[in-house]
C-alpha positions as CSV (number, residue, x, y, z in Angstrom):
1,X,-25.4,101.9,-46.1
2,X,-25.7,100.8,-49.6
3,X,-28.7,101.5,-51.7
4,X,-29.9,97.9,-51.3
5,X,-29.4,98.1,-47.5
6,X,-31.5,101.2,-47.4
7,X,-34.3,99.6,-49.4
8,X,-34.2,96.5,-47.2
9,X,-34.2,98.6,-44.0
10,X,-37.3,100.5,-45.0
11,X,-39.2,97.3,-46.1
12,X,-39.6,96.4,-42.4
13,X,-39.2,99.8,-40.6
14,X,-42.0,101.1,-38.4
15,X,-42.4,104.7,-39.4
16,X,-43.9,107.5,-37.3
17,X,-46.2,110.2,-38.7
18,X,-43.5,112.9,-38.0
19,X,-39.8,112.6,-37.1
20,X,-37.5,115.1,-35.6
21,X,-34.3,114.7,-37.6
22,X,-32.2,117.4,-35.9
23,X,-32.6,120.8,-34.2
24,X,-33.9,122.5,-37.3
25,X,-35.5,119.7,-39.2
26,X,-38.8,117.8,-38.7
27,X,-39.9,115.4,-41.3
28,X,-43.7,115.4,-41.7
29,X,-45.5,112.5,-43.4
30,X,-42.5,110.2,-43.0
31,X,-44.0,107.3,-44.9
32,X,-44.7,109.4,-47.9
33,X,-41.2,111.0,-47.8
34,X,-39.6,107.6,-47.6
35,X,-41.6,106.2,-50.5
36,X,-40.7,109.2,-52.7
37,X,-37.0,109.0,-51.8
38,X,-36.9,105.2,-52.3
39,X,-38.5,105.7,-55.8
40,X,-35.8,108.3,-56.6
41,X,-33.1,105.9,-55.3
42,X,-34.4,103.0,-57.5
43,X,-34.6,105.3,-60.6
44,X,-31.0,106.5,-60.4
45,X,-30.5,109.1,-57.6
46,X,-28.7,111.8,-59.5
47,X,-26.6,113.8,-57.0
48,X,-27.3,111.4,-54.1
49,X,-30.0,113.6,-52.5
50,X,-32.5,110.7,-51.9
51,X,-29.8,108.5,-50.4
52,X,-28.7,111.4,-48.1
53,X,-32.3,112.0,-47.0
54,X,-33.0,108.3,-46.3
55,X,-29.8,108.0,-44.4
56,X,-30.7,110.9,-42.2
57,X,-34.1,109.4,-41.6
58,X,-32.5,106.0,-40.6
59,X,-30.2,107.8,-38.2
60,X,-33.1,109.7,-36.6
61,X,-35.1,106.5,-36.2
62,X,-32.1,104.8,-34.5
63,X,-31.1,107.9,-32.4
64,X,-34.0,110.3,-32.0
65,X,-33.1,113.9,-31.5
66,X,-34.1,115.0,-28.1
67,X,-32.1,118.3,-27.8
68,X,-33.5,121.8,-27.7
69,X,-35.5,123.4,-30.4
70,X,-34.7,126.6,-32.2
71,X,-34.9,129.5,-29.8
72,X,-38.1,131.6,-30.2
73,X,-40.3,128.8,-31.4
């Protein structure tokens, strides 16, 4: 996705409070995280970290992780 596509996607996305991104990653306060990362994206995302994080959130929203957790937790 381009930066503009990501911004447009999150303008209408319904965001949960928490989101399981993968086996080891759960994003808490999804709305706040998206807002922070969109702000970074709009202000010149040096290194592409915000775009990477937003792309992972989009993927998790479209295909929620439902596999096992980390053993021992």
